[in-house]
Structure formats: structure tokens, C-alpha cells
PyMOL Python script that loads the backbone (N, CA, C, O; Angstrom):
from pymol import cmd

cmd.read_pdbstr("""\
ATOM      1  N   MET A   1       5.060  -8.518  16.115  1.00  0.00           N
ATOM      2  CA  MET A   1       4.970  -9.137  14.865  1.00  0.00           C
ATOM      3  C   MET A   1       5.734  -8.539  14.257  1.00  0.00           C
ATOM      4  O   MET A   1       6.156  -7.784  15.133  1.00  0.00           O
ATOM      5  N   ILE A   2       6.558  -8.147  12.878  1.00  0.00           N
ATOM      6  CA  ILE A   2       6.834  -7.213  11.895  1.00  0.00           C
ATOM      7  C   ILE A   2       6.184  -6.756  10.970  1.00  0.00           C
ATOM      8  O   ILE A   2       6.354  -5.648  10.462  1.00  0.00           O
ATOM      9  N   GLY A   3       4.837  -8.109  10.460  1.00  0.00           N
ATOM     10  CA  GLY A   3       4.170  -7.161   9.985  1.00  0.00           C
ATOM     11  C   GLY A   3       3.431  -6.396  10.494  1.00  0.00           C
ATOM     12  O   GLY A   3       2.960  -5.458   9.850  1.00  0.00           O
ATOM     13  N   ALA A   4       3.074  -6.662  12.090  1.00  0.00           N
ATOM     14  CA  ALA A   4       1.850  -5.812  11.835  1.00  0.00           C
ATOM     15  C   ALA A   4       2.284  -4.555  12.411  1.00  0.00           C
ATOM     16  O   ALA A   4       1.231  -4.215  12.951  1.00  0.00           O
ATOM     17  N   VAL A   5       3.038  -3.716  12.644  1.00  0.00           N
ATOM     18  CA  VAL A   5       3.527  -2.722  13.220  1.00  0.00           C
ATOM     19  C   VAL A   5       4.070  -2.299  11.681  1.00  0.00           C
ATOM     20  O   VAL A   5       3.680  -1.166  11.401  1.00  0.00           O
ATOM     21  N   LEU A   6       4.963  -2.995  10.488  1.00  0.00           N
ATOM     22  CA  LEU A   6       4.844  -2.362   9.370  1.00  0.00           C
ATOM     23  C   LEU A   6       3.468  -2.180   8.238  1.00  0.00           C
ATOM     24  O   LEU A   6       3.146  -1.343   7.395  1.00  0.00           O
ATOM     25  N   LEU A   7       2.989  -3.255   8.673  1.00  0.00           N
ATOM     26  CA  LEU A   7       1.130  -2.458   8.378  1.00  0.00           C
ATOM     27  C   LEU A   7       0.572  -1.708   9.212  1.00  0.00           C
ATOM     28  O   LEU A   7      -0.488  -1.165   8.903  1.00  0.00           O
ATOM     29  N   GLN A   8       1.076  -1.527  10.300  1.00  0.00           N
ATOM     30  CA  GLN A   8       0.388   0.044  11.318  1.00  0.00           C
ATOM     31  C   GLN A   8       1.341   1.475  10.744  1.00  0.00           C
ATOM     32  O   GLN A   8       1.235   2.571  11.294  1.00  0.00           O
ATOM     33  N   ALA A   9       2.225   1.228   9.604  1.00  0.00           N
ATOM     34  CA  ALA A   9       2.731   2.358   9.558  1.00  0.00           C
ATOM     35  C   ALA A   9       2.083   2.705   8.287  1.00  0.00           C
ATOM     36  O   ALA A   9       1.854   3.834   7.854  1.00  0.00           O
ATOM     37  N   VAL A  10       1.878   1.812   7.869  1.00  0.00           N
ATOM     38  CA  VAL A  10       1.184   1.330   6.022  1.00  0.00           C
ATOM     39  C   VAL A  10      -0.376   2.562   5.974  1.00  0.00           C
ATOM     40  O   VAL A  10      -0.762   3.619   5.476  1.00  0.00           O
ATOM     41  N   THR A  11      -0.730   1.599   6.767  1.00  0.00           N
ATOM     42  CA  THR A  11      -2.532   2.470   6.983  1.00  0.00           C
ATOM     43  C   THR A  11      -2.524   3.320   7.760  1.00  0.00           C
ATOM     44  O   THR A  11      -2.963   4.246   7.077  1.00  0.00           O
ATOM     45  N   ALA A  12      -2.298   3.826   8.982  1.00  0.00           N
ATOM     46  CA  ALA A  12      -2.260   4.852   9.937  1.00  0.00           C
ATOM     47  C   ALA A  12      -1.101   6.242   9.530  1.00  0.00           C
ATOM     48  O   ALA A  12      -1.444   7.293  10.072  1.00  0.00           O
ATOM     49  N   ASP A  13      -0.147   6.314   8.887  1.00  0.00           N
ATOM     50  CA  ASP A  13       1.123   7.411   8.834  1.00  0.00           C
ATOM     51  C   ASP A  13       0.528   8.444   7.944  1.00  0.00           C
ATOM     52  O   ASP A  13      -0.263   8.016   7.103  1.00  0.00           O
ATOM     53  N   PRO A  14       0.741   9.623   7.967  1.00  0.00           N
ATOM     54  CA  PRO A  14       0.041  10.590   6.837  1.00  0.00           C
ATOM     55  C   PRO A  14       1.075  11.063   5.662  1.00  0.00           C
ATOM     56  O   PRO A  14       0.861  11.737   4.654  1.00  0.00           O
ATOM     57  N   ASP A  15       2.502  10.355   6.251  1.00  0.00           N
ATOM     58  CA  ASP A  15       3.369  10.473   5.110  1.00  0.00           C
ATOM     59  C   ASP A  15       3.899   9.177   4.243  1.00  0.00           C
ATOM     60  O   ASP A  15       4.453   8.128   4.570  1.00  0.00           O
ATOM     61  N   VAL A  16       3.350   9.895   2.626  1.00  0.00           N
ATOM     62  CA  VAL A  16       3.544   9.119   2.248  1.00  0.00           C
ATOM     63  C   VAL A  16       5.101   8.469   1.459  1.00  0.00           C
ATOM     64  O   VAL A  16       5.466   7.597   0.671  1.00  0.00           O
ATOM     65  N   GLU A  17       5.554   9.393   2.161  1.00  0.00           N
ATOM     66  CA  GLU A  17       6.795   8.911   1.705  1.00  0.00           C
ATOM     67  C   GLU A  17       7.577   7.647   3.394  1.00  0.00           C
ATOM     68  O   GLU A  17       8.685   7.133   3.247  1.00  0.00           O
ATOM     69  N   VAL A  18       6.923   7.452   4.472  1.00  0.00           N
ATOM     70  CA  VAL A  18       6.965   6.596   5.267  1.00  0.00           C
ATOM     71  C   VAL A  18       6.274   5.676   4.405  1.00  0.00           C
ATOM     72  O   VAL A  18       6.857   4.883   3.665  1.00  0.00           O
ATOM     73  N   ILE A  19       5.390   5.755   4.479  1.00  0.00           N
ATOM     74  CA  ILE A  19       3.962   4.888   3.324  1.00  0.00           C
ATOM     75  C   ILE A  19       4.855   3.891   2.504  1.00  0.00           C
ATOM     76  O   ILE A  19       5.107   2.713   2.759  1.00  0.00           O
ATOM     77  N   SER A  20       5.171   4.487   1.699  1.00  0.00           N
ATOM     78  CA  SER A  20       5.611   3.703   0.392  1.00  0.00           C
ATOM     79  C   SER A  20       6.623   3.000   1.509  1.00  0.00           C
ATOM     80  O   SER A  20       6.144   1.880   1.689  1.00  0.00           O
ATOM     81  N   GLU A  21       8.015   3.177   2.489  1.00  0.00           N
ATOM     82  CA  GLU A  21       9.396   3.017   3.171  1.00  0.00           C
ATOM     83  C   GLU A  21       8.391   1.371   3.438  1.00  0.00           C
ATOM     84  O   GLU A  21       8.562   0.196   3.112  1.00  0.00           O
ATOM     85  N   ALA A  22       7.527   2.003   4.061  1.00  0.00           N
ATOM     86  CA  ALA A  22       7.022   0.904   5.136  1.00  0.00           C
ATOM     87  C   ALA A  22       6.219  -0.523   4.168  1.00  0.00           C
ATOM     88  O   ALA A  22       5.902  -1.672   4.474  1.00  0.00           O
ATOM     89  N   ALA A  23       6.122   0.354   2.821  1.00  0.00           N
ATOM     90  CA  ALA A  23       4.851  -1.000   2.064  1.00  0.00           C
ATOM     91  C   ALA A  23       6.064  -1.891   1.515  1.00  0.00           C
ATOM     92  O   ALA A  23       6.183  -3.048   1.112  1.00  0.00           O
ATOM     93  N   ASN A  24       7.080  -0.557   1.734  1.00  0.00           N
ATOM     94  CA  ASN A  24       8.699  -1.477   0.728  1.00  0.00           C
ATOM     95  C   ASN A  24       8.842  -2.106   1.177  1.00  0.00           C
ATOM     96  O   ASN A  24       9.147  -3.109   0.532  1.00  0.00           O
ATOM     97  N   ALA A  25       8.778  -2.316   3.253  1.00  0.00           N
ATOM     98  CA  ALA A  25       9.168  -3.339   3.695  1.00  0.00           C
ATOM     99  C   ALA A  25       8.593  -4.841   3.934  1.00  0.00           C
ATOM    100  O   ALA A  25       8.964  -6.007   3.798  1.00  0.00           O
ATOM    101  N   ILE A  26       7.669  -4.240   4.294  1.00  0.00           N
ATOM    102  CA  ILE A  26       6.791  -5.586   3.482  1.00  0.00           C
ATOM    103  C   ILE A  26       6.744  -6.311   2.431  1.00  0.00           C
ATOM    104  O   ILE A  26       6.515  -7.520   2.386  1.00  0.00           O
ATOM    105  N   PHE A  27       6.912  -5.750   1.749  1.00  0.00           N
ATOM    106  CA  PHE A  27       7.332  -6.603   0.398  1.00  0.00           C
ATOM    107  C   PHE A  27       8.477  -7.343   0.272  1.00  0.00           C
ATOM    108  O   PHE A  27       8.710  -8.344  -0.405  1.00  0.00           O
ATOM    109  N   ASP A  28       9.447  -6.436   1.341  1.00  0.00           N
ATOM    110  CA  ASP A  28      11.097  -7.170   1.250  1.00  0.00           C
ATOM    111  C   ASP A  28      10.605  -8.506   1.890  1.00  0.00           C
ATOM    112  O   ASP A  28      10.737  -9.650   1.455  1.00  0.00           O
ATOM    113  N   VAL A  29       9.899  -7.991   3.233  1.00  0.00           N
ATOM    114  CA  VAL A  29      10.027  -9.031   4.353  1.00  0.00           C
ATOM    115  C   VAL A  29       8.777 -10.494   3.650  1.00  0.00           C
ATOM    116  O   VAL A  29       8.633 -11.714   3.571  1.00  0.00           O
ATOM    117  N   TYR A  30       8.423  -9.732   3.449  1.00  0.00           N
ATOM    118  CA  TYR A  30       6.749 -11.186   3.052  1.00  0.00           C
ATOM    119  C   TYR A  30       7.065 -11.613   1.468  1.00  0.00           C
ATOM    120  O   TYR A  30       5.949 -11.814   0.989  1.00  0.00           O
ATOM    121  N   SER A  31       8.111 -11.853   0.391  1.00  0.00           N
ATOM    122  CA  SER A  31       8.164 -11.732  -1.086  1.00  0.00           C
ATOM    123  C   SER A  31       8.254 -12.886  -0.962  1.00  0.00           C
ATOM    124  O   SER A  31       7.879 -13.537  -1.938  1.00  0.00           O
ATOM    125  N   GLU A  32       8.793 -13.694   0.295  1.00  0.00           N
ATOM    126  CA  GLU A  32       8.687 -15.433  -0.534  1.00  0.00           C
ATOM    127  C   GLU A  32       7.110 -15.921   0.547  1.00  0.00           C
ATOM    128  O   GLU A  32       6.787 -16.458   1.607  1.00  0.00           O
ATOM    129  N   ASP A  33       6.702 -15.427  -0.363  1.00  0.00           N
ATOM    130  CA  ASP A  33       5.603 -16.196   0.936  1.00  0.00           C
ATOM    131  C   ASP A  33       5.171 -17.413   0.736  1.00  0.00           C
ATOM    132  O   ASP A  33       3.963 -17.488   0.961  1.00  0.00           O
ATOM    133  N   HIS A  34       5.597 -18.290   0.444  1.00  0.00           N
ATOM    134  CA  HIS A  34       5.111 -19.527   0.622  1.00  0.00           C
ATOM    135  C   HIS A  34       5.888 -20.202   1.971  1.00  0.00           C
ATOM    136  O   HIS A  34       5.755 -21.288   2.536  1.00  0.00           O
ATOM    137  N   LEU A  35       6.713 -19.100   2.197  1.00  0.00           N
ATOM    138  CA  LEU A  35       7.919 -19.017   3.676  1.00  0.00           C
ATOM    139  C   LEU A  35       7.068 -18.673   4.751  1.00  0.00           C
ATOM    140  O   LEU A  35       7.210 -19.118   5.890  1.00  0.00           O
ATOM    141  N   HIS A  36       5.907 -17.633   4.288  1.00  0.00           N
ATOM    142  CA  HIS A  36       5.426 -16.790   5.470  1.00  0.00           C
ATOM    143  C   HIS A  36       3.439 -16.697   5.207  1.00  0.00           C
ATOM    144  O   HIS A  36       2.668 -15.767   5.448  1.00  0.00           O
ATOM    145  N   VAL A  37       3.210 -17.895   4.712  1.00  0.00           N
ATOM    146  CA  VAL A  37       1.845 -18.230   4.438  1.00  0.00           C
ATOM    147  C   VAL A  37       0.789 -18.206   5.752  1.00  0.00           C
ATOM    148  O   VAL A  37      -0.401 -17.898   5.686  1.00  0.00           O
ATOM    149  N   GLN A  38       1.744 -18.728   7.321  1.00  0.00           N
ATOM    150  CA  GLN A  38       0.298 -18.135   8.663  1.00  0.00           C
ATOM    151  C   GLN A  38       0.630 -17.359   8.963  1.00  0.00           C
ATOM    152  O   GLN A  38       0.138 -17.108  10.062  1.00  0.00           O
ATOM    153  N   ALA A  39       1.766 -16.129   8.423  1.00  0.00           N
ATOM    154  CA  ALA A  39       1.748 -14.676   9.207  1.00  0.00           C
ATOM    155  C   ALA A  39       0.620 -14.003   8.445  1.00  0.00           C
ATOM    156  O   ALA A  39      -0.254 -13.331   8.992  1.00  0.00           O
ATOM    157  N   LEU A  40       0.732 -14.305   6.738  1.00  0.00           N
ATOM    158  CA  LEU A  40      -0.186 -13.710   5.846  1.00  0.00           C
ATOM    159  C   LEU A  40      -1.317 -14.115   6.409  1.00  0.00           C
ATOM    160  O   LEU A  40      -1.938 -13.128   6.805  1.00  0.00           O
ATOM    161  N   LYS A  41      -1.968 -15.282   6.667  1.00  0.00           N
ATOM    162  CA  LYS A  41      -3.643 -15.163   6.935  1.00  0.00           C
ATOM    163  C   LYS A  41      -3.863 -14.495   8.266  1.00  0.00           C
ATOM    164  O   LYS A  41      -4.905 -13.918   8.575  1.00  0.00           O
ATOM    165  N   GLN A  42      -2.779 -14.621   9.045  1.00  0.00           N
ATOM    166  CA  GLN A  42      -3.215 -14.150  10.380  1.00  0.00           C
ATOM    167  C   GLN A  42      -3.212 -12.617  10.386  1.00  0.00           C
ATOM    168  O   GLN A  42      -4.226 -12.181  10.931  1.00  0.00           O
ATOM    169  N   LEU A  43      -2.188 -11.458   9.844  1.00  0.00           N
ATOM    170  CA  LEU A  43      -2.435 -10.446   9.776  1.00  0.00           C
ATOM    171  C   LEU A  43      -3.377 -10.081   8.143  1.00  0.00           C
ATOM    172  O   LEU A  43      -2.972  -9.223   7.359  1.00  0.00           O
ATOM    173  N   ALA A  44      -4.379 -10.744   7.947  1.00  0.00           N
ATOM    174  CA  ALA A  44      -4.982 -10.508   6.576  1.00  0.00           C
ATOM    175  C   ALA A  44      -4.011  -9.566   5.790  1.00  0.00           C
ATOM    176  O   ALA A  44      -4.414  -8.449   5.466  1.00  0.00           O
ATOM    177  N   LEU A  45      -2.847  -9.943   5.499  1.00  0.00           N
ATOM    178  CA  LEU A  45      -2.117  -8.548   4.956  1.00  0.00           C
ATOM    179  C   LEU A  45      -2.318  -8.033   3.731  1.00  0.00           C
ATOM    180  O   LEU A  45      -2.225  -6.819   3.550  1.00  0.00           O
ATOM    181  N   VAL A  46      -2.716  -9.171   2.413  1.00  0.00           N
ATOM    182  CA  VAL A  46      -3.132  -9.215   1.285  1.00  0.00           C
ATOM    183  C   VAL A  46      -4.387  -8.174   1.172  1.00  0.00           C
ATOM    184  O   VAL A  46      -4.541  -7.103   0.584  1.00  0.00           O
ATOM    185  N   ASP A  47      -5.272  -9.045   2.071  1.00  0.00           N
ATOM    186  CA  ASP A  47      -6.679  -8.265   2.418  1.00  0.00           C
ATOM    187  C   ASP A  47      -6.185  -6.614   2.745  1.00  0.00           C
ATOM    188  O   ASP A  47      -6.472  -5.748   1.918  1.00  0.00           O
ATOM    189  N   LYS A  48      -5.555  -6.317   3.792  1.00  0.00           N
ATOM    190  CA  LYS A  48      -5.171  -4.646   3.853  1.00  0.00           C
ATOM    191  C   LYS A  48      -4.421  -4.063   2.866  1.00  0.00           C
ATOM    192  O   LYS A  48      -4.110  -2.897   2.625  1.00  0.00           O
ATOM    193  N   LEU A  49      -4.263  -4.798   2.503  1.00  0.00           N
ATOM    194  CA  LEU A  49      -2.763  -3.998   1.584  1.00  0.00           C
ATOM    195  C   LEU A  49      -4.151  -3.657   0.349  1.00  0.00           C
ATOM    196  O   LEU A  49      -4.500  -2.494   0.144  1.00  0.00           O
ATOM    197  N   GLN A  50      -4.816  -4.832  -0.372  1.00  0.00           N
ATOM    198  CA  GLN A  50      -5.367  -4.071  -1.398  1.00  0.00           C
ATOM    199  C   GLN A  50      -6.775  -2.841  -0.829  1.00  0.00           C
ATOM    200  O   GLN A  50      -7.082  -1.912  -1.576  1.00  0.00           O
ATOM    201  N   ALA A  51      -7.176  -2.952  -0.059  1.00  0.00           N
ATOM    202  CA  ALA A  51      -7.465  -1.971   0.489  1.00  0.00           C
ATOM    203  C   ALA A  51      -7.262  -0.839   0.945  1.00  0.00           C
ATOM    204  O   ALA A  51      -8.012  -0.021   1.478  1.00  0.00           O
ATOM    205  N   PHE A  52      -5.906  -0.836   0.640  1.00  0.00           N
ATOM    206  CA  PHE A  52      -5.420   0.594   1.193  1.00  0.00           C
ATOM    207  C   PHE A  52      -4.929   1.136  -0.352  1.00  0.00           C
ATOM    208  O   PHE A  52      -4.964   2.366  -0.393  1.00  0.00           O
ATOM    209  N   VAL A  53      -4.667   0.771  -1.101  1.00  0.00           N
ATOM    210  CA  VAL A  53      -4.641   1.003  -2.244  1.00  0.00           C
ATOM    211  C   VAL A  53      -5.157   2.238  -2.916  1.00  0.00           C
ATOM    212  O   VAL A  53      -4.492   3.165  -3.378  1.00  0.00           O
ATOM    213  N   PRO A  54      -6.636   2.072  -2.888  1.00  0.00           N
ATOM    214  CA  PRO A  54      -6.779   3.690  -3.112  1.00  0.00           C
ATOM    215  C   PRO A  54      -6.128   4.642  -2.324  1.00  0.00           C
ATOM    216  O   PRO A  54      -5.059   5.198  -2.573  1.00  0.00           O
ATOM    217  N   VAL A  55      -7.057   4.826  -1.084  1.00  0.00           N
ATOM    218  CA  VAL A  55      -6.207   6.090   0.380  1.00  0.00           C
ATOM    219  C   VAL A  55      -4.819   6.289  -0.288  1.00  0.00           C
ATOM    220  O   VAL A  55      -4.651   7.508  -0.314  1.00  0.00           O
ATOM    221  N   PHE A  56      -3.629   5.603  -0.901  1.00  0.00           N
ATOM    222  CA  PHE A  56      -2.460   5.918  -0.698  1.00  0.00           C
ATOM    223  C   PHE A  56      -2.479   6.236  -2.534  1.00  0.00           C
ATOM    224  O   PHE A  56      -1.456   6.747  -2.990  1.00  0.00           O
ATOM    225  N   VAL A  57      -3.376   5.993  -3.291  1.00  0.00           N
ATOM    226  CA  VAL A  57      -3.796   6.964  -4.986  1.00  0.00           C
ATOM    227  C   VAL A  57      -3.439   8.056  -4.140  1.00  0.00           C
ATOM    228  O   VAL A  57      -2.301   8.490  -3.959  1.00  0.00           O
ATOM    229  N   GLN A  58      -5.268   8.757  -3.280  1.00  0.00           N
ATOM    230  CA  GLN A  58      -5.171   9.532  -2.859  1.00  0.00           C
ATOM    231  C   GLN A  58      -4.307  10.499  -2.798  1.00  0.00           C
ATOM    232  O   GLN A  58      -4.117  11.481  -3.516  1.00  0.00           O
ATOM    233  N   LYS A  59      -3.462   9.844  -1.216  1.00  0.00           N
ATOM    234  CA  LYS A  59      -2.038  10.756  -1.189  1.00  0.00           C
ATOM    235  C   LYS A  59      -0.774  11.141  -1.321  1.00  0.00           C
ATOM    236  O   LYS A  59       0.011  11.880  -0.726  1.00  0.00           O
ATOM    237  N   VAL A  60      -0.780  10.131  -2.681  1.00  0.00           N
ATOM    238  CA  VAL A  60       0.166  10.865  -3.349  1.00  0.00           C
ATOM    239  C   VAL A  60      -0.155  12.062  -4.539  1.00  0.00           C
ATOM    240  O   VAL A  60       0.646  12.958  -4.805  1.00  0.00           O
ATOM    241  N   CYS A  61      -1.032  11.950  -4.971  1.00  0.00           N
ATOM    242  CA  CYS A  61      -1.875  12.625  -5.719  1.00  0.00           C
ATOM    243  C   CYS A  61      -2.040  13.980  -4.813  1.00  0.00           C
ATOM    244  O   CYS A  61      -1.973  15.026  -5.459  1.00  0.00           O
ATOM    245  N   THR A  62      -2.269  14.109  -3.248  1.00  0.00           N
ATOM    246  CA  THR A  62      -2.365  15.466  -2.948  1.00  0.00           C
ATOM    247  C   THR A  62      -1.326  15.462  -2.827  1.00  0.00           C
ATOM    248  O   THR A  62      -0.907  16.412  -3.489  1.00  0.00           O
ATOM    249  N   ALA A  63       0.126  14.548  -1.979  1.00  0.00           N
ATOM    250  CA  ALA A  63       1.013  15.264  -2.330  1.00  0.00           C
ATOM    251  C   ALA A  63       2.315  15.721  -3.183  1.00  0.00           C
ATOM    252  O   ALA A  63       3.356  16.359  -3.029  1.00  0.00           O
ATOM    253  N   THR A  64       1.570  14.957  -4.237  1.00  0.00           N
ATOM    254  CA  THR A  64       1.851  15.275  -5.929  1.00  0.00           C
ATOM    255  C   THR A  64       1.437  17.028  -6.722  1.00  0.00           C
ATOM    256  O   THR A  64       1.864  17.821  -7.561  1.00  0.00           O
ATOM    257  N   GLY A  65       0.253  16.826  -5.666  1.00  0.00           N
ATOM    258  CA  GLY A  65      -0.272  18.662  -6.352  1.00  0.00           C
ATOM    259  C   GLY A  65      -1.220  17.898  -8.033  1.00  0.00           C
ATOM    260  O   GLY A  65      -1.774  18.744  -8.736  1.00  0.00           O
ATOM    261  N   THR A  66      -1.284  16.804  -8.373  1.00  0.00           N
ATOM    262  CA  THR A  66      -2.335  16.634  -8.467  1.00  0.00           C
ATOM    263  C   THR A  66      -3.688  15.916  -8.788  1.00  0.00           C
ATOM    264  O   THR A  66      -4.230  15.319  -7.858  1.00  0.00           O
ATOM    265  N   ARG A  67      -4.261  15.918  -9.975  1.00  0.00           N
ATOM    266  CA  ARG A  67      -5.695  15.210  -9.000  1.00  0.00           C
ATOM    267  C   ARG A  67      -5.659  13.685  -9.560  1.00  0.00           C
ATOM    268  O   ARG A  67      -5.061  13.381 -10.592  1.00  0.00           O
ATOM    269  N   CYS A  68      -6.200  12.991  -8.948  1.00  0.00           N
ATOM    270  CA  CYS A  68      -6.600  11.396  -8.958  1.00  0.00           C
ATOM    271  C   CYS A  68      -7.680  11.083 -10.012  1.00  0.00           C
ATOM    272  O   CYS A  68      -8.442  11.980 -10.374  1.00  0.00           O
ATOM    273  N   ALA A  69      -7.772   9.784 -10.534  1.00  0.00           N
ATOM    274  CA  ALA A  69      -8.776   9.482 -11.341  1.00  0.00           C
ATOM    275  C   ALA A  69      -9.916   9.085 -10.265  1.00  0.00           C
ATOM    276  O   ALA A  69      -9.643   9.210  -9.071  1.00  0.00           O
ATOM    277  N   ASP A  70     -11.209   8.602 -10.667  1.00  0.00           N
ATOM    278  CA  ASP A  70     -11.698   8.421  -9.550  1.00  0.00           C
ATOM    279  C   ASP A  70     -12.096   7.185  -8.726  1.00  0.00           C
ATOM    280  O   ASP A  70     -12.644   7.104  -7.627  1.00  0.00           O
ATOM    281  N   THR A  71     -11.626   6.171  -9.651  1.00  0.00           N
ATOM    282  CA  THR A  71     -11.203   4.853  -9.225  1.00  0.00           C
ATOM    283  C   THR A  71      -9.888   3.770  -9.642  1.00  0.00           C
ATOM    284  O   THR A  71      -9.276   3.780 -10.711  1.00  0.00           O
ATOM    285  N   VAL A  72      -9.782   3.350  -9.109  1.00  0.00           N
ATOM    286  CA  VAL A  72      -8.464   2.329  -8.379  1.00  0.00           C
ATOM    287  C   VAL A  72      -8.573   1.113  -9.916  1.00  0.00           C
ATOM    288  O   VAL A  72      -9.604   0.687  -9.395  1.00  0.00           O
ATOM    289  N   ASP A  73      -8.458   0.355 -11.071  1.00  0.00           N
ATOM    290  CA  ASP A  73      -8.942  -0.413 -10.967  1.00  0.00           C
ATOM    291  C   ASP A  73      -8.217  -1.941 -10.043  1.00  0.00           C
ATOM    292  O   ASP A  73      -7.049  -2.077  -9.679  1.00  0.00           O
ATOM    293  N   ASP A  74      -8.943  -2.558  -9.931  1.00  0.00           N
ATOM    294  CA  ASP A  74      -8.943  -3.273  -8.367  1.00  0.00           C
ATOM    295  C   ASP A  74      -7.695  -4.873  -9.303  1.00  0.00           C
ATOM    296  O   ASP A  74      -6.701  -5.522  -8.979  1.00  0.00           O
ATOM    297  N   GLU A  75      -8.651  -4.782 -10.523  1.00  0.00           N
ATOM    298  CA  GLU A  75      -7.560  -6.331 -10.737  1.00  0.00           C
ATOM    299  C   GLU A  75      -6.497  -5.766 -11.286  1.00  0.00           C
ATOM    300  O   GLU A  75      -5.872  -6.770 -11.628  1.00  0.00           O
ATOM    301  N   CYS A  76      -5.839  -4.836 -11.618  1.00  0.00           N
ATOM    302  CA  CYS A  76      -4.455  -4.645 -12.430  1.00  0.00           C
ATOM    303  C   CYS A  76      -4.267  -2.952 -11.749  1.00  0.00           C
ATOM    304  O   CYS A  76      -4.483  -2.035 -12.542  1.00  0.00           O
ATOM    305  N   VAL A  77      -3.898  -2.616 -10.403  1.00  0.00           N
ATOM    306  CA  VAL A  77      -3.614  -1.640 -10.513  1.00  0.00           C
ATOM    307  C   VAL A  77      -2.326  -0.310 -11.429  1.00  0.00           C
ATOM    308  O   VAL A  77      -1.163  -0.709 -11.372  1.00  0.00           O
ATOM    309  N   PRO A  78      -2.419   0.406 -11.811  1.00  0.00           N
ATOM    310  CA  PRO A  78      -1.693   1.175 -12.696  1.00  0.00           C
ATOM    311  C   PRO A  78      -0.595   1.801 -12.088  1.00  0.00           C
ATOM    312  O   PRO A  78      -0.920   2.402 -11.064  1.00  0.00           O
ATOM    313  N   PRO A  79       0.535   1.861 -12.358  1.00  0.00           N
ATOM    314  CA  PRO A  79       1.560   2.990 -11.963  1.00  0.00           C
ATOM    315  C   PRO A  79       0.756   3.824 -11.114  1.00  0.00           C
ATOM    316  O   PRO A  79      -0.442   3.779 -11.394  1.00  0.00           O
ATOM    317  N   LEU A  80       1.115   4.674 -10.028  1.00  0.00           N
ATOM    318  CA  LEU A  80       0.423   5.598  -9.662  1.00  0.00           C
ATOM    319  C   LEU A  80       0.646   6.742 -10.382  1.00  0.00           C
ATOM    320  O   LEU A  80       0.044   7.628  -9.777  1.00  0.00           O
ATOM    321  N   LEU A  81       1.215   7.230 -11.400  1.00  0.00           N
ATOM    322  CA  LEU A  81       1.241   8.256 -12.212  1.00  0.00           C
ATOM    323  C   LEU A  81       0.430   8.144 -13.008  1.00  0.00           C
ATOM    324  O   LEU A  81      -0.006   9.170 -13.530  1.00  0.00           O
ATOM    325  N   ALA A  82      -0.094   6.818 -13.413  1.00  0.00           N
ATOM    326  CA  ALA A  82      -1.110   6.695 -14.233  1.00  0.00           C
ATOM    327  C   ALA A  82      -2.703   6.825 -14.115  1.00  0.00           C
ATOM    328  O   ALA A  82      -3.654   6.742 -14.893  1.00  0.00           O
ATOM    329  N   VAL A  83      -2.536   7.042 -12.903  1.00  0.00           N
ATOM    330  CA  VAL A  83      -4.438   7.568 -11.758  1.00  0.00           C
ATOM    331  C   VAL A  83      -4.100   8.933 -11.569  1.00  0.00           C
ATOM    332  O   VAL A  83      -5.165   9.551 -11.575  1.00  0.00           O
ATOM    333  N   CYS A  84      -2.929   9.892 -11.365  1.00  0.00           N
ATOM    334  CA  CYS A  84      -2.700  11.130 -11.466  1.00  0.00           C
ATOM    335  C   CYS A  84      -2.352  12.011 -12.862  1.00  0.00           C
ATOM    336  O   CYS A  84      -1.760  11.579 -13.851  1.00  0.00           O
ATOM    337  N   TRP A  85      -2.877  13.339 -12.665  1.00  0.00           N
ATOM    338  CA  TRP A  85      -2.564  13.933 -13.384  1.00  0.00           C
ATOM    339  C   TRP A  85      -2.293  15.816 -13.191  1.00  0.00           C
ATOM    340  O   TRP A  85      -2.668  16.440 -12.199  1.00  0.00           O
ATOM    341  N   ARG A  86      -1.770  16.267 -14.062  1.00  0.00           N
ATOM    342  CA  ARG A  86      -1.460  17.945 -13.054  1.00  0.00           C
ATOM    343  C   ARG A  86      -2.737  18.468 -13.992  1.00  0.00           C
ATOM    344  O   ARG A  86      -3.156  19.620 -13.877  1.00  0.00           O
TER     345      ARG A  86
END
""", "prot")
cmd.dss("prot")
cmd.show_as("cartoon", "prot")
cmd.util.cbc("prot")
cmd.orient("prot")
């Protein structure tokens, strides 16, 4: 299943650009969620992506040489640059 491959790239690849592109592909493939309910549930895609947000933010901050905020708001994830500062 393409979703599993893309999810693996998002969660396992160390390169921020690869993660970003894989996440973008997931959003493209599953953007019409009412068409993919079974796949979304089977992969637990939403939960896994939500859990990965703090990790991704940390990777972006590290890659850009900025300092990360200690937490990321679970209800409303701010733009990545809002949680990083120089």
C-alpha cells in the first residue's frame, strides 16, 4: 500500500526534505479522506502523523540551526517557523 511506504519515509528518513515531500505526497493521496476511510483506519495514519509532528519540528529546527520551543500545541500546530527561533 502506497500509504505505508510514504508513512515509512515520513517517520524513518533522517532528511527533512524527504520527510516533507513524503508528507506532502500523503496529503495529496489522502486529501479526499471520505474516499480512503478504510486505508486511513488501517494505517492509523492520522494518529501516527500527529505523533510525529514534534519530532518533525525538532528535525526542522536542527536542520535550520534554530532553537525549538519546548512544546508543540496539540490542538493547533503553529507554522514550523513559529516554534523555532534563532
